[in-house]
N, C-alpha and C positions, 0 to 999 in steps of 0.2 A: 455266265458263270460258265468254267466247265468243270464237269464232274472228274471227278480225282478216283479213278479207280482201286477204293479203301476193300477189302475184303472181308469177309465176315468177322474173324476177330478184330482185326484191325478198327475195323468201325464200334464194334461193342468197348475196346480199348478207349477210341479218340470220345463218345459219351462216357464212358465213368470217367478221363480227364475233364471233362466239358463238367460234369456235373460236380468234382473236387472242388474245381474252380471258380466255379459260381459260388458254393456253398464256402466258400475260404473269402470272393469276393463280398457274399452279403452281410461277412463279420468283420469285413473291412465296414462297409456299409453304415451296416450299425456303430459303430464307433465313430464317424462321418455326423450322421446325425445327433450324438452325443455331443460331440465337441462345439457343432457348432448352432442345436441351443444353449449349453451354458456358455458361449460366446454372446448370445444375444439377450441370456440374460443378464454376464458382467454389464452389456451395454449402455438398457434397462436401465438397472443401475446405480451405473455411474451420467444417465441423467434426474436420475434421483438423486443423490448425492449434492451432485450439483446445484438445483432448485435448494435441497434443503443448509448449504452455504451460503447461498442468495440471503436467505433466511436470518439464518444467522447473524450478518454481516450486516443488514438492512437494523435486527435486530439491537444490535451496539451502538449504533450509529444512533436511532436512536433513542438508545443508553445518553450515548452521550449526550447526544443538541439538549434533550432536559439538564446534565448538568450545567453545557454553554450557558441555559439562561438563565441559570443563578437565582432566579425565584421558583426554586424547587419545587414542585409539589412531591412532599415524600410518598405517597399512594401510588400515583402515575410512578414513580421512578421503580420504585418495590416492581412492580407490577411489569414493567420494560423489561428490569434484569432478568426476573423467573425467567420472561418469555425468552430472553439471550441462553439464562442459562439449558430452557426446554431444547432449543434450539442445538448449540452448541453439544450437548447430549446425545439428542438424534442423528447426529450428524458422527459421532462417533459408535452410537451403535453401524451406522449402516458402513462405516469403517470398517469394524467388524469380523461385520459379513458379508463386506468385498475380499477380504481376503480368505475366508477361508473361501469364495466362490474362484477368485483369480488360481491359488490352488487346485482346487478341480479340475479347473479348463488343463495349470497344466498338465496335472497325473491323464483326460481325455487325452492330451494333447503328445504323451510319450505313446499313450494305450495304441492313437491313433497312428503314428509312425513304423509301432509295432506290427498291428496288423497291416500296413501298408507292404514293408517290406515282408512278415507271409506273402501276401497277392499276390507278389511283384514276382519272388523267391518260386512259385507256384507257378505262375507264368510261364517264367523261364523253362521251366522245368518240361511241362507241359508241349510246348511250342519245341521245345528242343525233341523232346520223345518221337514228334510228330514228324519233324523234319528226318528224322532219323527213319520213317518209316516211308517217307517220301525218296530220301537215295534210295531205298529200297524196290520202290514199285520203278520210279525213274531206272534203276538196270536192270530190271526186267523187261521194261516195257524196248532197253537199248538191244536185249536178247534174242526179243522178236520181232525188230526189222533186220535191214538189211547194212543201213548206216555202220554199226559199229562193226558188219562182219569187211565193208568193204576200206574202212580208215585201216582194221586186223590182215588183210587182205596187200593195203598198198605198203605197211611198213614191211609188212614180210617179204617182197618183193626187194624194194629198195636194201633191206637186209642179206637177201640172198647173193646180190651184186657187190657188194664189199663183202662180204664169204672168197666169191670169187675171184675178188680180186685175191682176195688177202694168200689164198691160199699158192697164186698166181706170185706172192712176190718172191724177188730176183729175175724173174722175164719180161723182157721189155716191156709190157703191156699195163704191170704193174708199178707204175709211177707214184713219185708219193704225193702227186699232185694227184692222182685219179684218183686213190685212195679219199685223201683231206675232201675233195671236188664231193664226195659220196652220203662223208661225214656230216658233211653240213649244206643235203639236199636244200633246195631253194624249196621246191610243192613240203616239205616234211614242217619245215619253219613257217611257207605259208595258209597251210595245214591247221597249225598249232595257233595263226593268228585269226587265222578262221572264225574258231569258237570262237578262242577268249573275245573278238568280236562283236560273233550273234549273241554269246553269254551275256553282253551286255548291256546290247540292242533289246531283248526278250524283261518283257516284264511277267515277274509271279503273277501264275494263277490264286484266283480266287474263290473260295470255297468254305463253305455252311459250315463244314469242322474247325477248320479253324480261325475262325474270322473275329471269332473272343480276342483270342490274343492276339488280335493285332490291335486293339480300342486300348489307348490310355485307361489307367486309370482315373478315375477323379480325381479333382483334388491332392493326388499326392505328391503335389508340396508345401502345405502347409503346415506337415511337422516336417521340424529338419532331420537330416540323414547324416546320424552318430555312427562312432566308430565302437568299437569294445570297450576300451576307456574310458568315451562319455560319455559313454548308454551307463556302464558303472558307476559313475559319477552319480549320473541326474538319478538313479533310482534309489542311489543315498539319501540326495536331497529331496527327492520328491517322500523320504519313509516305506517306500516296498521294497524293502529288502524283507 
């Protein structure tokens, strides 16, 4: 891992950016925990409701069996019907709870999406600020070595040649073909292409100061990405306005 020469002011600013992002990311993770717990509760309730539905159907079939037998035991039938009504009543109670829990889950999902958006926006902003610092450092490093000066000198030399030829325009040496040749000199184009190739072949540096901003947000796709109108409509639908 290469150490990037951030100065003291930049190092402090980066730590502040990290702390702020960690705090916002922590809020997102709390929302994620709440959502997952509610989802688990709903799954458990659904399994319970399924079992209660089976009991209700079984009780109903039991009542029908007694009636089909024709030799009806009134007491047994009353007991069977009471068991059937109790099972269906219990199923309705569970369904009411499920409706409440499902709405709570939708609210948690919405809040999760909002927290994710806040974390993502913070992450982008922090990465952008550090990127600007790196650009500043890169320029500073170029100024410290002769690579930039060599390129600048090469361009200046070719510019001087062009100026000389331009000033001699009208003379035999200064034909349009020669001037055009300097305007499209291969060495300038080759140098530009070499710089592009070097950039594409290079690998970005890794540094603890910004590694956290390269990590994806966990479970970022649980909540849908909504536009302003869809967000407003969902707020109204969930009664959060």
